[in-house]
N, C-alpha and C positions, 0 to 999 in steps of 0.2 A: 293123255287123260281122256276117259270115255265121256260120252254124252251124259251118262247118268251119274257122273261124279257130283258130290255135294261137298259143302265146306266141312263136313265131318271127316273128310279124308285128308284135310290139311293138318300137318303135324308141326307147324311152326311153333316155336317155344313161346308160350304165353304164361305169364306169372299167375300163380294161384293166389287169390286174395279172399279166400273163404273167411267170412267174418266170425270172430269169436263172439261171446256174449257181449252185448252192448254195455258200455259204461257211460256214466254221466260226464262226458268230456266235451260238452257243447262249446265251451269257450276256450279250448286249449290251443289249437294249432292251425296250420295252413298247408297248401300243397303246391309243389312245382310240377305243373302239368306237362311241361316239355320233356321231362325225364321219366315219364311213367313207363313201366315195363309193359303195360297193356298196349300203349301206342306202338312201342317197338315190335311187339308180337304181331299186331295187326299189320304193320308195315311189312314185316317179313312174310306174312301170308299173301301179300299182294302179288308176289311172283306166281304163286299158285293160282291166284284169281285170274291172272292174265292168261294162263293156260286154259282155265275154265272158260274164259270168254271166247277163246279160239274154238274150243269144242262146241260152243253154243251156236256156231254158224250152221250146225246140222248137216255137214257134208256138202257145203257149197250151195246154199240157197234154198234148202228145203223149208226154211222158216221155223225149224225146231230150236228150242232153247232149253238148256239144262236147268232143271230145278231140283230142289231137295227131294222131290218125290218121283222124279223121272223126267220124261220128255213130253212137252206139250206143243201144240201147234201155235205159232205166232200169228197174230191177226194180219190180214191183208186188206188194205183199203185203197180206194182210188187215189190218184195223185192229189196232193194237198197244195193249195195255193198259200204261200206264206202270209200270215196275218199282217195287215198294215197297222203299224204302231205309230201313233202321232208323236212327233218329236217333243221331247220334254226339255225345257230350259230351266234348270234348277235355279230359283232365285237366291238360294242361300249357298250355292256352290257345293252341294252334296253330291259326291260321285255315286254311281250305281253300286259299287262295292261297299261304300260306307253305308248306303241305305240298306243293303242286304244284311250287313253286319248288325245294324240297329234292329232289324226285324228278327234276327236270330234271338235277340234278347227280349224283344217286346211283343212277340206274336207267337202263334202256333206254327209258323213257317212262312218263309218269304215266297213270293211269286212275282212275276214281271209287273203285274198291275200294282201290287203294293209297293214295289220298289219305285215305280214311277210316281206314285202318290207321295211317298216320303220325299222324293226329290222335289216335287212340286210344292208341297206344303211346308217342308222343313220338319225337323224332329218334333218340336213343340206343337206345331200346327197339326201334324198327324195324330199326336196324342189327343189333342182337343177334339179332332174329328172322331176319333174312336170313343172318347168319353160321351160324345153326343149321340152315338148310334143307339137305337132302341134295342132292347134285349130281344133275342129270337125266342121261338117257342120253348116254353119250359119243358124240361125232361118229363116231369110228372104229367103234363098235358099230352105230350107225345105218346106216353104209355097208354093213356086213356084212349086216344084216337086209334091206337093199334089194337084195342080190345083186351089189354092185359089186366084190366080191372074186373074181368069176369071171375066168378068165384073159384073156378078151377085153378087160377093162378095164385090163390091166397097164400099158399105155402111154398111159393116159387120165387126164384130170382129172374125168371124169364123176362126178357125185354130190357133189363137194366143196361147191360153192356152196349146194346145197340143205341139206347138213348144217350149214353155217355159219349160214345164214339162219334155219333152224328154231330154233336156240338163241337167236339174238339177238331173235327176234320172239315166242317163246312160252314159253321156260323160266321157271318160277316164281321161280328164284333170280336175279332181275333185277339185284341188286347185284353178284353174282358175274360175270354176263355183262358188266356195265359195266366192271368192273375187268379182266377178261380182255381186253376190247377195248382198254382203255387201255394195259395192259402189252404187248399185241401191237404197239403202235405205238412202243414203246421198244426192246424186244428183238425186232427185226424178222427174220422168216424168211418170205419170200413164196413162194407156191406155184409161180410160173413160174421160180423160180431153184433149185428142188429137183432137182439134177442127179445122175444115176446111181442105179440101183436100181429105176427104174420106180415104179409105184404112187403117183404124185404126190398124188392125192386122199387116200390113206390117210396119207401122210407129213405133209401139211398138217393133216389132221384130228388126227393124233396130237400134233402140235405145239400146236395150240390146246387139246387136252385136257390136255396137260402144264401149260400156263400156267394153265388153269382150276383144276387140282388144287392149285396152289401160291399163288394170289393171296390167299388168306386165311392163308397160312403165313408163313415167314421168307424174306427176300430172299436170304440166303446159301444156303438150300436151293434157291431158284429158280435162282440162278446155277449151282449144281451140276447141276441137272436140265437146264438149257439147254446147258451145256458138254458134256454127254454125249448130247444129243439127236441122233437120226439126222437129223432135218430140219435142225437147225443145222449138223451136219457136212456135209450136202449143200449148204446154201445158202451158207455161208462157206468151203466147199471144204477143210476140214481133215480130212474123212473120208478115210482112206488116206494121211494126211500121214506122210512118212518123215524120218528124221534126215539130217543133212548127209552128202553123198557126196563124199569127197575125190577120187575118180576122175573124177567128172563135174562137180564143183563145184555140184551141185544143193543148194539150201537148203530148209529147211522152209517150207511155205506160211505166210504171215504174216497172211492175211485175218482169221481169228478173233481172233488176239492183238490186232490193231489195233482192231477194232470192239468187242471185249469191254471195252477200256479207254475208247475214245472215246465209245461210245454206250450201253453197257449198265451202266456202273459209275461212272467217275470223271470223264469228260469231258476236254476239251483244256486247260482253264485251272484253276489252283488257285483254290479258292473259300473265302470265309469262310462261317461257318455260316448266315448270312442270305442266301446265294446270290450275294453281290457278289464281284467278281473281285479276287483279291489282286494288289497291284502293288508293285514296288520301283522307286523313282525314276521313277514314272509308267509303268513297263513291266509289262504283264501277265505272270504267271509260268505257264509251261507245266507240265502235270502229268507229261508223259513226253517222251522223245526217241526217235530211231530205234533206238538200242541197247536201249531198254526193249522195243520191239516185237520185235526179233530175239531177245532173251533169252527173252521170254515165249513166242514161237512154238515154241521147243524143247520147251516143256511139252506142246504139242498135237501131238505126234508119236506114232504107233503106235495111234491110235484108229480103229476101223472098225466096220461093222455087226456086231451079235451074232447070227449065224445059228444057232449052237448047235443043230445037227440040224434046224433049220427049213428047209423048202424055199423057195427064192427065188421060186417061182411062186405064193406066197401073200404077202400084205403084213404078216404078223404081226411080222416082225423090225423093222418101222419104229416100233413102239410100245415096243421094248426100248431101254434105254440102250446106247450103243455100248460095245464091249469094248476092252480094251488088249491089243495084240499086242507082247510084250516085245522081240522081235527088231527091230522098227521104231522103237522109242522111243530118243530121244537121252538117253544116260546121262551125258553131260558136265555140268559145272557150268552152272547157269542163273541169270543175274543180270538183274534188272529192278526198277524202282521201289524201289531200295534193299534188295531182298530177294535172298538167295542160297540157292538150292536146291543142296545139295552133290552133287558127282559121285557117280554110282552109285545115286542115288535112282530107284526104279522109277516107271513112268508114273502109276499110281493115286495114290501118295503125292505125286508132283510136282504133280498137279492139285490135291489137297487143300491143299498148302502155298501154291500160287499163288493159289487163290481165297480162302484165309484172309487172305493178305497184301493182296489187292485189297479185300476186305471191310473190313479194318481201316483202309483209307485214309480220311482225314478228309473227302475230297470226296464219298464215295458218298452220304452222307445228304442234303446240300443238292442234289446233282445230280439224284438220283432224286426227291426230295421235290418239287422245283420242277416237274418234268415231270408228276408225278401231279396236282399242283394245276392245272396248265395243262390237263390232259386232262379234269378233272372240273369245275372251278369257274371259273377266270379265267386269261386269258393273261398278266396282269401282276400277280401277287401282290406285295404289299408285302414289303420285306425282313423286317419283323416277322412276317408270316404265314409266310414260308419258314422263319424261325428257329424258330418254334413247332413246325412240322411236323418240321423237322430234329431238334429235341430229342426228339420222340416216336420218330423213326426210330432215333436213337442210344440211347435208353433208354425202354422202354415203361412204366417205373415199377417194374419188378421187376428191372432190370439187364440186360434182354435187348435186343440191338440187332437191327434189321431186322424186327421184328414188324409185318407188314403190316396186321393188324387194327387195331393201335394207330395206324398211319399213316393208315389210312382214316378212323378216327374223328377224328383230329386235323385232317384236311383238311375233312371235312364238317361237323364241329361247331364249327369255329373261328368266332369272332365275325365275321371278315371274310367268311366264307361265309354265315352265317346272318342277319347284320344287314340289315334292310330298306334301310339306307342305300346298299347296293350297287346297288339298282335305279336310283337317280338319279345314282350316281357315274359320271362319263364315263370314268374309267380302269378301271372294273370290268367283268368279263364276258368273253365270248369268242364267236367265230363258231361256230355249231353246224356240225359236220361233216355232209356230205350223208347219211352212213349214220345218224347220230343223228337227223336230221330225219325220215328214212324210218321208223326204228323208233319215233319218238315218235308218228307217225300210226298205225302198226300196233298199238302197245301201247294207245293211247288207246281204240281201238274194237275190241279183241280180234280182230284179223285172224287168220285161220286158213286151213289148207290142207285142203280136204275130202278130198283123196286122201292126205294126209300126204307129199306129194311136194315141197312147198315150191319150186315151179318159178319162182323169181325169176331165177336164173342170175347171170352175171357182169355187174355194173352199172358197170363201169369206164368205158365210153364216155361222155365228157362232153357230147356233142351229143345223145345219145338216151337217156341214163340218168342215173345219179347222179354220175358222174365219180369214183367211189370204190367199192370192193367189198372185203369182208372178206378179209384176208390176201393182197391183190393189190397191195401197194405196188410201185412201179416199181424200188425199190432198198432197200438196207439203211437208208437215211436216211429211211424212212417216206414217206408221201404229202406231208409238209411238214416243215420243220425247226422246232424249238421256238424258235429265235431269228430266224425269218424276218421281214423288214421289207419291206412292199410298196414297190417303187421309185416314184419321182416322186410321193411323197405327203409329208404333214407328219409321218408317224409317226417317221421317223428323227430329225428335229430335235427331236422331243418325247421321244426315248429310249423308244419304245414298240414292242412286237412284235405281230405278227398272224399266228401260224403257219398257220391254216387258209386265209388269203388266198393262199397259194402255189398252191392248186388252185382259185382263184376268178377267173373272167374272164367276158367276155360269153357265151361258148359255154356254160360250166358253169352260169351263172345261168339262162339260157333253157332249156337242156336239163333242168335240175332241175325247173323249174316245169312244163314239158310232161310230164315223167315223172310228177310227183305229180298232175297233173290226170287223167292216165290211171289212176293207182293209185286215186285217190279214187273215180272214177266206175265203173270196171269191174274194178279189181283188177289185179294183176300175175301172169300165169300163173294158177295155181290158188289164189293167195293173195288173199283178199277180206276186207274189213272188215265188221263188224256194226254198222249204224246204228240198230238197233231202239230204243235208248235216246234217240236224237235225233228220231225220227219224231214223237212226241207234242209236241215243242217247235217243229217246223218251221213251223207256221202263224204263230207269234209270233216275228218276226225278232229281237227283243231277247232273248227267252228262249234262242233257239238260239245267238245270238252270245255271250251271257254264259256259256253252258255250254262252248262251244268255247274261248272266251277263258281260262276257268279251267283246263281240262284241258291245253290245248296251250301256253298262253302264261303261265300262272300269273297271270292277270288283269292282264297288263302291256301290253295293246294301248293305244297312245296314243289320245287323244281324236280326232285326225285320222283315224287308220286305222279306229278303231271306227265313226266317223260314215260314212266312205266305204263300208265293208262293209254297215253297217246300211241305208243308203239304197239300196244295190244290191239287197239281199235284199227290202226292202220294195217295191221296184219289180217284183218277180216275182210271178206268180200263186200262189195257194195253194188248198187245198181238196180235193185228191185225193192219194193216196200218190205217184203219178207225179211231180206237180209238187213235192210235199214233198221227195222225194229230190233233185230238181234244186236246190232251195233249199239243201239240205245240201251237195251237191256244190260249189255256187258259193261258199258261205260257207267251206267247208274249203279250197278251192283258194286263195282270196284270203288267208286267214290263213297258210297254209303258204308263201305267197309274200311275206308281209309282213316288213319289217325287224324288227318287234317279236318275231316268232317266230324268225327266222334268227339274230338276235343274242341269245345266252343271257345273261341278267342274273341 
C-alpha cells in the first residue's frame, strides 16, 4: 500500500443502511449493538488500516504520514520529559477504566485529568462539581468579539461553526456541553432553517446559548424559553403568526404547535411511566389528534421579534425573547389536550396556560427521559431504567417536577449505566455519533486553536467530513429518529432500535475515518491536538496502546483488535520523534476506526 493510500481504497464489506423516509416509530424497538454489520465491517477494515499504518512510517523515519489528501510532514519536537502526575487514591474505589467509561457518557470526551477527578470525587461528586462550574463565554458574545456583528455579515452564517465547535472542544463545563448537545437533538432548531431577520449565525448561537443556560434548570422553564425563542420562531415559522382571517380563510401556522407536542414534550403515543406504549384492545393510543393541533396553534399567534428600539442592522434582538403583539393574537377560546383556555385570554397568559397543561401531561416524563438516556447512555434502556428516570423527572425528591439536575443524576448514576455488566451485555450501549467521536479525540489530547479561530467549519458532508455538524440537522426530526430501525437487518425482529444508524452507511464510515486520519496527523484548520503526553510512550507499543485504550475506549478494546493494532505498531520503526509521532498517528487512527470505540458501551 502506497503512502498516498486513503481509506477510500478499503473495500471491506460494510452494510448499507441508507434510511428510508422517517416514520413515527419513536416508541417501538431496541438494538443489539454487538451484532451490527457496521461494527463487523469496520473490524474487517482494520487489517487494511494496519497496512496503512506501516506505510505511514514514510520510508523509515522521514516523518511522513499518509493522509486522505496525500503526505505531510510530521512535527519534530525536542525530547519531552514525561509529566509528573500526582498519585490518586480513589476514595470510592473507582478504577481508571470505570471513570473513563463514565466520562464517555457524561462529557464531551475523557482525558487523564478528568479521569483522575472522577476517581477523586466519585461519580456524584464529579457531577456536583460540574453543576457548580460557571458557564463559559456565550457563543453570541464570541461572535461579537470576533467582529461578526458587522453589517457585511448580516446575511451570512460566518462564524457560527467556529463558535459552536469552540464550546464543544474546549469549555471546562464538559457536562453542560454534553447536555446542551443532547437537548439540541430533541428540541431542534437548525441554522439553515432560520428564515427571516438575517443574522443566522447569531440566531443559531443565541439558541444554543439559551439551551445551555437551561440544561441544569427545569424542563418547564426550558419549554417557556424555547417557545419564545426568536430562533424557534424562525425555524418553525410561528414568528409573525396571525389569528384566523374570516375574509381570506387564512389560518394560524400549525408548525410549532405540532412539533411542540410530537417532538419536544409528549410524543405521538400515550406511554406508561416505563416508556411502554399504552394499548386498548391491542391498539396503541394516540396522544393528540388534528383538532388538538389547530387548537394549540391559536396560542402561538401574535408572537414576533422584540425590536424595542433596537436597530435591525444589529443582531441583538435575536437573543431577546419574542414579544406578544395583542392585535395579532387569537382571543377566541382555545381547546386542546382536554385543556380549555377561555375566550379573551391574552397571548402571554395563553402561552403560560398552554405550557402548564402540556407539562402536566403524564407522557412528558417518560418521553423526554427515554430520549435523554438514549443520548447519553444506551439506545435501548430497560423499562425499569426508564421508570426510575421518569420517577426522578416527575419528582426530584422535594416535590419538584422537571428538575434536570435530578434527571441527569438519575440517568448517569443508575445501576444500568454504572454496572460493568453493560460492557458485555449485547443489548446495552449505543453507536457514538460522529460529533462525539471527534470531540472524544479532541478532548483526550487537549486540542486547541492557536488563533482562537476554531477553523473546523461545517462538517456535514458525509464523504469528506463527519456527516454531522452542530445545529445543522436537515430537519426538525434531528439527524436521526430515536426509534429508527435499520432496514433489512435483524434489529426489527428483535424489537431493537439503532438511532445513529440512520446516518451510517458506506460513505459515512469511510468519510469519517479519512477525516479522522487527517485530524489526528495534521489537525483540522487551526485546531490541533497535543500528543506530548504520548511521546514518551511511543517507543513501547504496549504502553502507548494501553494509554489510548484507557482514555478513548475505557479499556474496552477486544483482544482481537488490541492484538491487531499492537502488531501493526510493533512493526513500525522507533527511536526518533518523527517516527514516534507516526506510531502515535497510526495507533490513534486504528483505534478511532475500531468498532470497540465507535460502539459506546
